[in-house]
C-alpha positions in Angstrom: 4.3 10.0 61.7 5.0 7.1 59.4 1.3 6.3 59.4 0.4 9.8 58.3 3.0 9.9 55.6 1.7 6.6 54.2 -1.8 7.9 54.3 -0.7 11.1 52.5 1.1 9.0 49.8 -2.0 6.8 49.3 -4.2 9.9 49.0 -1.9 11.5 46.5 -1.7 8.2 44.5 -5.6 7.9 44.4 -5.9 11.6 43.4 -3.4 11.2 40.6 -5.1 8.0 39.3 -8.4 9.7 39.4 -7.1 12.8 37.4 -5.4 10.5 34.9 -8.5 8.4 34.4 -10.6 11.6 34.0 -8.2 13.1 31.4 -8.2 9.8 29.4 -12.0 9.8 29.1 -12.1 13.3 27.7 -9.6 12.7 24.9 -10.8 13.4 21.3 -12.3 10.5 19.4 -10.4 9.0 16.5 -10.9 10.1 12.9 -14.0 9.3 10.9 -13.3 6.8 8.2 -15.2 5.9 5.0 -14.4 2.6 3.3 -16.0 2.2 -0.2 -17.4 -1.2 -0.4 -18.4 -1.1 -4.1 -19.1 1.1 -7.0 -20.8 -0.1 -10.2 -22.3 1.2 -13.3 -23.5 -2.2 -14.5 -25.5 -5.0 -12.9 -24.1 -8.4 -12.1 -24.9 -9.5 -15.7 -23.4 -6.4 -17.3 -26.6 -4.2 -17.8 -26.2 -0.4 -17.4 -27.8 1.0 -14.3 -30.4 3.6 -15.4 -32.7 5.6 -13.3 -36.2 6.7 -14.3 -37.0 10.5 -14.2 -39.2 11.9 -11.8 -39.6 11.7 -8.0 -38.0 8.6 -6.4 -37.9 6.7 -3.1 -35.2 4.8 -1.4 -36.2 1.7 0.6 -33.7 -0.3 2.8 -34.7 -3.8 4.0 -33.1 -6.6 5.9 -33.8 -10.0 4.4 -33.3 -13.3 6.2 -33.5 -16.5 4.2 -33.4 -19.8 6.2 -31.1 -22.7 5.2 -32.4 -24.5 2.1 -35.1 -21.8 1.5 -35.5 -20.3 -2.0 -36.9 -17.0 -3.3 -39.5 -17.5 -6.0 -38.7 -16.7 -9.6 -38.9 -12.8 -9.9 -37.5 -9.7 -11.5 -36.7 -6.2 -10.5 -37.7 -3.4 -12.8 -35.5 -0.8 -10.9 -31.9 -0.9 -9.5 -31.4 -2.9 -6.4 -28.2 -3.3 -4.4 -27.6 -5.6 -1.4 -24.9 -6.2 1.1 -24.3 -9.7 2.4 -24.1 -10.0 6.2 -24.2 -13.7 6.7 -24.6 -17.0 4.8 -24.2 -18.2 1.2 -26.6 -17.1 -1.5 -26.8 -18.6 -4.9 -28.6 -16.6 -7.6 -29.5 -18.1 -10.9 -30.5 -15.8 -13.8 -33.1 -17.8 -15.9 -32.6 -15.4 -18.8 -28.9 -15.8 -19.2 -28.1 -19.0 -17.4 -25.6 -17.2 -15.3 -25.1 -18.4 -11.7 -23.8 -16.0 -9.1 -22.5 -17.1 -5.6 -22.4 -14.5 -2.8 -20.9 -14.7 0.7 -20.6 -12.3 3.7 -19.0 -9.0 2.7 -20.1 -9.2 -0.9 -22.0 -6.5 -2.6 -24.8 -7.7 -4.9 -25.8 -5.5 -7.8 -28.9 -7.3 -8.9 -30.0 -7.7 -12.5 -32.8 -5.5 -13.9 -35.8 -6.9 -15.8 -34.3 -10.4 -16.0 -36.0 -13.4 -14.4 -33.9 -15.0 -11.6 -34.3 -16.7 -8.3 -32.1 -17.1 -5.3 -31.5 -19.8 -2.7 -29.7 -20.4 0.5 -27.1 -23.1 -0.3 -25.5 -23.0 3.2 -26.3 -24.3 6.6 -26.6 -20.7 8.2 -29.4 -18.3 7.5 -28.7 -15.7 4.7 -28.9 -12.2 6.0 -28.5 -9.2 3.7 -29.4 -5.5 3.6 -31.2 -4.6 0.5 -31.2 -1.0 -0.9 -34.0 -0.3 -3.5 -34.3 2.8 -5.6 -37.6 3.2 -7.4 -40.1 5.8 -8.5 -42.1 7.3 -5.6 -45.4 5.9 -7.0 -44.3 2.3 -7.2 -45.0 0.0 -4.2 -42.3 -2.6 -4.7 -39.1 -3.4 -6.6 -40.1 -7.1 -7.0 -42.3 -8.5 -9.8 -43.1 -12.2 -9.1 -43.1 -14.5 -12.2 -45.6 -17.3 -12.3 -43.5 -19.7 -14.5 
């Protein structure tokens, strides 16, 4: 008799545990949250952000810049925004002399039509997600500068 009672208790315990686990897995997910990371009407150097008229295109890219590597001198004719994932990026604006230092979590609102270069000043690779907005007929948002 005692054995049967113990077996019945164990069966009831396992059944209750299974029901509890099943009901926990069907609970509603948590609320969806949106955290604004940045909002800007100007570039890093204070230029207004202006869009060309006509059809446009959005391009999203991931850049990886090894330690001690540098991007060549270049400019962007259209708005470009980046989100720093990893590393330390130093951007020098050759037209204004301004130097900007970016770290993980920073939002970079790049200068438009100003010659600048970037370099990884840290010991880890720089990783950033870049968001370009440009006319649909344009192939790139980067114009390399020879000098």
